DRENDO-1510 file (C-alpha; in Angstrom, 1 decimal, always signed):
<recs>
REC; n; res; u; v; w
REC; 1; MET; +0.0; +0.0; +0.0 .
REC; 2; PRO; +1.4; +3.5; -0.9 .
REC; 3; VAL; +2.2; +5.7; +2.1 .
REC; 4; VAL; +0.2; +8.5; +0.6 .
REC; 5; ASP; -2.8; +7.4; -1.6 .
REC; 6; VAL; -5.1; +9.9; -3.3 .
REC; 7; LYS; -8.0; +8.6; -5.3 .
REC; 8; ASN; -10.6; +10.4; -7.4 .
REC; 9; LEU; -10.1; +13.6; -5.3 .
REC; 10; VAL; -12.4; +16.5; -6.0 .
REC; 11; MET; -12.3; +19.8; -4.2 .
REC; 12; ARG; -14.8; +22.6; -4.7 .
REC; 13; PHE; -15.0; +26.0; -3.1 .
REC; 14; GLY; -18.6; +27.1; -3.8 .
REC; 15; SER; -19.2; +26.8; -7.5 .
REC; 16; ALA; -15.5; +26.6; -8.4 .
REC; 17; THR; -14.0; +23.2; -8.8 .
REC; 18; VAL; -10.3; +23.5; -7.8 .
REC; 19; LEU; -9.3; +19.8; -8.1 .
REC; 20; LYS; -10.9; +17.4; -10.5 .
REC; 21; ASP; -10.6; +13.6; -10.0 .
REC; 22; ILE; -6.9; +13.6; -8.8 .
REC; 23; ASP; -5.2; +10.2; -8.5 .
REC; 24; LEU; -1.7; +10.2; -6.9 .
REC; 25; ALA; +0.1; +7.4; -5.1 .
REC; 26; VAL; +3.5; +7.9; -3.2 .
REC; 27; GLU; +5.5; +4.9; -2.2 .
REC; 28; SER; +7.6; +4.7; +1.0 .
REC; 29; GLY; +10.8; +6.7; +0.8 .
REC; 30; GLU; +9.8; +8.6; -2.4 .
REC; 31; MET; +10.0; +12.3; -2.9 .
REC; 32; VAL; +7.3; +13.6; -5.3 .
REC; 33; ALA; +7.1; +17.2; -6.5 .
REC; 34; ILE; +3.8; +18.8; -7.0 .
REC; 35; MET; +4.1; +21.5; -9.6 .
REC; 36; GLY; +1.6; +23.5; -11.7 .
REC; 37; SER; +0.5; +26.6; -13.3 .
REC; 38; SER; -0.7; +29.5; -11.2 .
REC; 39; GLY; -4.0; +28.6; -9.6 .
REC; 40; GLY; -3.6; +25.0; -10.8 .
REC; 41; GLY; -4.5; +23.6; -7.4 .
REC; 42; LYS; -1.1; +22.4; -6.1 .
REC; 43; THR; -1.3; +24.0; -2.6 .
REC; 44; THR; -4.9; +23.0; -2.3 .
REC; 45; LEU; -3.9; +19.4; -3.0 .
REC; 46; LEU; -1.2; +19.6; -0.3 .
REC; 47; ARG; -3.8; +20.9; +2.2 .
REC; 48; CYS; -6.2; +18.1; +1.3 .
REC; 49; ILE; -3.5; +15.6; +1.9 .
REC; 50; SER; -2.6; +17.2; +5.3 .
REC; 51; GLY; -6.2; +17.3; +6.4 .
REC; 52; LEU; -6.3; +21.1; +6.5 .
REC; 53; HIS; -9.0; +21.0; +3.8 .
REC; 54; ALA; -11.8; +18.5; +3.8 .
REC; 55; SER; -12.2; +17.4; +0.2 .
REC; 56; THR; -15.6; +17.4; -1.5 .
REC; 57; SER; -15.3; +13.8; -2.6 .
REC; 58; GLY; -12.8; +11.0; -3.2 .
REC; 59; SER; -10.3; +9.6; -0.7 .
REC; 60; VAL; -7.0; +10.4; +0.9 .
REC; 61; THR; -5.1; +8.0; +3.1 .
REC; 62; VAL; -1.7; +8.5; +4.8 .
REC; 63; ASP; +0.0; +5.5; +6.4 .
REC; 64; GLY; -3.3; +3.7; +6.1 .
REC; 65; ILE; -5.3; +6.3; +7.9 .
REC; 66; ASN; -8.3; +8.0; +6.2 .
REC; 67; VAL; -7.4; +11.7; +6.3 .
REC; 68; ILE; -10.9; +12.8; +5.6 .
REC; 69; GLU; -12.5; +10.8; +8.4 .
REC; 70; GLU; -9.6; +11.1; +10.9 .
REC; 71; PRO; -7.6; +14.2; +10.1 .
REC; 72; GLU; -6.1; +14.7; +13.6 .
REC; 73; LEU; -4.9; +11.1; +13.7 .
REC; 74; ALA; -3.5; +11.3; +10.2 .
REC; 75; ARG; -1.6; +14.5; +11.1 .
REC; 76; THR; +0.3; +12.6; +13.7 .
REC; 77; ARG; +2.0; +10.7; +10.8 .
REC; 78; MET; +2.9; +13.9; +9.0 .
REC; 79; GLY; +5.2; +16.9; +9.4 .
REC; 80; MET; +4.5; +20.2; +7.6 .
REC; 81; VAL; +7.1; +22.7; +6.4 .
REC; 82; PHE; +5.2; +25.9; +5.6 .
REC; 83; GLN; +6.2; +28.4; +3.0 .
REC; 84; SER; +6.5; +31.3; +5.5 .
REC; 85; SER; +8.1; +28.9; +8.1 .
REC; 86; ALA; +5.1; +29.9; +10.4 .
REC; 87; LEU; +7.3; +30.4; +13.5 .
REC; 88; PHE; +6.0; +32.0; +16.7 .
REC; 89; ASP; +7.8; +35.4; +16.9 .
REC; 90; PHE; +7.6; +35.4; +20.8 .
REC; 91; MET; +9.3; +32.0; +21.2 .
REC; 92; THR; +13.0; +31.0; +20.9 .
REC; 93; VAL; +14.1; +28.5; +18.3 .
REC; 94; PHE; +14.1; +25.8; +20.9 .
REC; 95; GLU; +10.6; +26.7; +22.1 .
REC; 96; ASN; +9.3; +26.8; +18.6 .
REC; 97; VAL; +10.4; +23.2; +17.9 .
REC; 98; MET; +9.4; +22.1; +21.4 .
REC; 99; PHE; +5.8; +23.4; +21.0 .
REC; 100; GLY; +4.5; +20.5; +19.0 .
REC; 101; VAL; +6.4; +18.0; +21.2 .
REC; 102; ARG; +4.7; +19.3; +24.3 .
REC; 103; ARG; +1.3; +18.9; +22.7 .
REC; 104; HIS; +1.7; +15.5; +21.2 .
REC; 105; SER; +4.4; +13.6; +23.1 .
REC; 106; LYS; +3.7; +11.9; +26.5 .
REC; 107; GLU; +7.4; +11.3; +27.1 .
REC; 108; PRO; +9.2; +12.7; +30.2 .
REC; 109; LEU; +10.3; +16.3; +29.8 .
REC; 110; LYS; +14.0; +15.2; +29.6 .
REC; 111; ASP; +13.3; +13.0; +26.6 .
REC; 112; GLN; +11.2; +15.7; +24.9 .
REC; 113; ARG; +14.1; +18.2; +25.3 .
REC; 114; GLN; +16.5; +15.6; +23.9 .
REC; 115; ARG; +14.2; +15.1; +20.9 .
REC; 116; VAL; +14.4; +18.9; +20.2 .
REC; 117; GLU; +18.2; +19.0; +20.6 .
REC; 118; ILE; +18.6; +16.1; +18.1 .
REC; 119; ALA; +16.2; +17.7; +15.6 .
REC; 120; LEU; +18.1; +21.0; +15.8 .
REC; 121; GLU; +21.4; +19.3; +15.4 .
REC; 122; ARG; +20.1; +17.5; +12.3 .
REC; 123; VAL; +19.3; +20.8; +10.6 .
REC; 124; GLY; +22.6; +22.4; +11.7 .
REC; 125; LEU; +21.1; +24.7; +14.4 .
REC; 126; LYS; +22.4; +23.1; +17.6 .
REC; 127; ASP; +24.1; +26.4; +18.6 .
REC; 128; GLU; +21.2; +28.7; +17.7 .
REC; 129; HIS; +18.5; +27.3; +20.1 .
REC; 130; HIS; +18.4; +30.5; +22.2 .
REC; 131; LYS; +17.8; +32.9; +19.3 .
REC; 132; MET; +14.5; +34.5; +18.4 .
REC; 133; PRO; +13.0; +34.2; +14.9 .
REC; 134; ALA; +13.8; +37.9; +14.2 .
REC; 135; GLU; +17.5; +37.2; +14.6 .
REC; 136; LEU; +17.5; +34.5; +12.0 .
REC; 137; SER; +18.1; +34.6; +8.2 .
REC; 138; GLY; +15.5; +33.3; +5.8 .
REC; 139; GLY; +17.4; +30.1; +5.4 .
REC; 140; MET; +17.7; +29.6; +9.1 .
REC; 141; ARG; +14.0; +30.1; +9.6 .
REC; 142; LYS; +13.4; +27.4; +7.0 .
REC; 143; ARG; +15.7; +25.1; +9.0 .
REC; 144; VAL; +13.8; +25.7; +12.2 .
REC; 145; GLY; +10.6; +24.9; +10.3 .
REC; 146; MET; +12.2; +21.6; +9.2 .
REC; 147; ALA; +13.4; +20.8; +12.7 .
REC; 148; ARG; +9.8; +21.3; +14.0 .
REC; 149; ALA; +8.5; +19.1; +11.2 .
REC; 150; ILE; +10.8; +16.1; +11.9 .
REC; 151; VAL; +11.0; +16.3; +15.7 .
REC; 152; LEU; +8.2; +13.7; +16.2 .
REC; 153; GLU; +9.7; +11.4; +13.4 .
REC; 154; PRO; +6.7; +11.5; +11.0 .
REC; 155; LYS; +6.3; +9.0; +8.2 .
REC; 156; VAL; +5.6; +11.8; +5.7 .
REC; 157; LEU; +6.9; +15.3; +5.2 .
REC; 158; LEU; +4.9; +17.9; +3.3 .
REC; 159; TYR; +6.9; +20.9; +2.0 .
REC; 160; ASP; +5.0; +24.0; +0.8 .
REC; 161; GLU; +7.3; +26.0; -1.4 .
REC; 162; PRO; +10.4; +25.4; +0.8 .
REC; 163; THR; +12.8; +27.6; -1.2 .
REC; 164; THR; +10.5; +30.5; -2.1 .
REC; 165; GLY; +12.3; +33.8; -1.4 .
REC; 166; LEU; +15.7; +32.3; -1.0 .
REC; 167; ASP; +18.8; +33.1; -3.0 .
REC; 168; PRO; +20.3; +30.3; -5.2 .
REC; 169; ILE; +23.0; +29.3; -2.7 .
REC; 170; THR; +20.6; +29.1; +0.2 .
REC; 171; THR; +18.2; +27.2; -2.0 .
REC; 172; TYR; +20.9; +24.7; -2.8 .
REC; 173; THR; +21.6; +24.3; +0.9 .
REC; 174; ILE; +17.9; +23.6; +1.7 .
REC; 175; ASP; +17.7; +21.1; -1.2 .
REC; 176; GLU; +20.7; +19.3; +0.3 .
REC; 177; LEU; +19.1; +19.3; +3.7 .
REC; 178; MET; +15.9; +17.9; +2.3 .
REC; 179; ALA; +17.8; +15.1; +0.6 .
REC; 180; ARG; +19.8; +14.3; +3.8 .
REC; 181; MET; +16.6; +14.2; +5.9 .
REC; 182; ARG; +15.1; +11.7; +3.5 .
REC; 183; GLY; +18.3; +9.6; +3.5 .
REC; 184; GLU; +18.8; +9.6; +7.2 .
REC; 185; LEU; +15.2; +9.3; +8.4 .
REC; 186; GLY; +13.7; +7.4; +5.4 .
REC; 187; ILE; +10.8; +9.9; +5.3 .
REC; 188; THR; +8.4; +10.0; +2.4 .
REC; 189; GLY; +8.1; +13.5; +0.9 .
REC; 190; LEU; +5.7; +15.7; -1.0 .
REC; 191; VAL; +7.0; +19.1; -2.1 .
REC; 192; VAL; +5.0; +21.9; -3.7 .
REC; 193; SER; +7.4; +24.0; -5.8 .
REC; 194; HIS; +7.6; +26.2; -8.8 .
REC; 195; ASP; +11.4; +25.9; -8.9 .
REC; 196; VAL; +12.3; +23.5; -11.7 .
REC; 197; THR; +16.0; +23.4; -10.7 .
REC; 198; SER; +15.2; +22.5; -7.1 .
REC; 199; VAL; +12.7; +19.9; -8.2 .
REC; 200; MET; +15.3; +18.2; -10.5 .
REC; 201; ARG; +17.7; +18.0; -7.5 .
REC; 202; VAL; +15.3; +16.6; -4.8 .
REC; 203; ALA; +12.4; +14.8; -6.5 .
REC; 204; ASP; +12.0; +11.3; -7.9 .
REC; 205; ARG; +8.8; +12.1; -9.7 .
REC; 206; VAL; +6.7; +15.1; -10.8 .
REC; 207; ALA; +3.0; +15.6; -10.6 .
REC; 208; PHE; +1.9; +18.7; -12.6 .
REC; 209; LEU; -1.5; +20.3; -12.1 .
REC; 210; HIS; -3.1; +22.5; -14.7 .
REC; 211; GLN; -6.6; +24.0; -14.2 .
REC; 212; GLY; -7.3; +21.5; -11.4 .
REC; 213; GLU; -6.4; +18.4; -13.4 .
REC; 214; LEU; -3.4; +16.2; -13.3 .
REC; 215; ALA; -1.7; +17.0; -16.6 .
REC; 216; TYR; +1.4; +14.9; -16.0 .
REC; 217; SER; +2.5; +12.3; -13.5 .
REC; 218; GLY; +5.7; +10.5; -14.0 .
REC; 219; ASP; +9.5; +10.6; -13.9 .
REC; 220; LYS; +11.6; +13.8; -14.3 .
REC; 221; GLU; +12.9; +12.8; -17.7 .
REC; 222; GLY; +9.4; +12.6; -19.1 .
REC; 223; PHE; +8.5; +15.9; -17.5 .
REC; 224; LEU; +11.3; +17.7; -19.2 .
REC; 225; LYS; +10.3; +16.2; -22.6 .
REC; 226; SER; +6.5; +16.9; -22.1 .
REC; 227; GLU; +4.7; +18.6; -24.9 .
REC; 228; HIS; +2.0; +20.0; -22.6 .
REC; 229; PRO; +1.8; +23.7; -23.3 .
REC; 230; ALA; +1.7; +24.7; -19.6 .
REC; 231; ILE; +4.8; +22.5; -18.8 .
REC; 232; LYS; +6.7; +23.8; -21.8 .
REC; 233; GLU; +5.9; +27.4; -20.7 .
REC; 234; LEU; +7.2; +26.7; -17.2 .
REC; 235; LEU; +10.4; +25.1; -18.5 .
REC; 236; THR; +11.0; +28.0; -20.9 .
REC; 237; LYS; +10.6; +30.6; -18.1 .
REC; 238; SER; +12.7; +28.6; -15.7 .
REC; 239; SER; +15.6; +28.3; -18.3 .
REC; 240; ALA; +15.4; +32.1; -18.9 .
REC; 241; LEU; +15.6; +32.8; -15.2 .
REC; 242; GLU; +18.6; +30.5; -14.7 .
REC; 243; PHE; +20.3; +32.2; -17.6 .
REC; 244; ALA; +19.6; +35.6; -16.1 .
REC; 245; ARG; +21.3; +34.5; -12.8 .
</recs>
C-alpha cells in the first residue's frame, strides 16, 4: 500500500472546482514534487493531503489512515514545512520546535528536550536554540521549520514552497538538507514547488497540475520532454531565469 494514496479527489469552493478527480500514489521513501501553473491547485492538493482542507469527494489515506475521516490522527503521521516557516515570533528557536512535542508527546520532559536537541542538530542549528526568529536569516528560519516538522519522526513530510524567497546558494543548501533528511530518516516526501532546478535535485517524480487536473504524473525525464503547453511554458521561463542569474 502506498504511504500516501489519493484517489478520485475532488475539491470545490462554492461553485469553483479547484481539483478534478486527482489520483496520486506515493511509495515509501519517495519524494514527489507537485508543480503546476498559477491557480492550478497544487497548494490545495497539499492541504487536502494534510487534512487542513476536507475534500468534497474522493479519498486520501496517509500511512493507512483515512485523512478525511480522521484528520487529527492522520496528522500525527505527517510533518509540515510551511512556505512562511510559520514560527512563533515570541518563542525562541528551541521553544518553537518544542511546541508540538509538548502537545503530542507523552514522554518525560527530559526525553522531549532531547528530541528537540537532536532535531536542531540534524538541521545544523544546535548552537542557535536560544535565538528569536527575528534574529534568523530566511534560510535559518526554514531550517527551524524543518526541525519542527521532523522532531516527532513523521512518516511523511509535506513541504509548501520550501525555497521561495531564498537566494540560489541558500536554495541549494535547503535542497541538500531535504535530501539528507530523506536519506537519514527514510521519510516519504511531497514538495509543492515552482522551482524546476530545485525539483530536479530533490524529487523522484513530478505531478503537474493544470486548471485543477493532473496534466502529468511521471519521472523527471518525461516531465522535461513533455509537450503539454503549460509545462513547456514553465520550463522555458525557468531556463530564462537560470540564464539571467
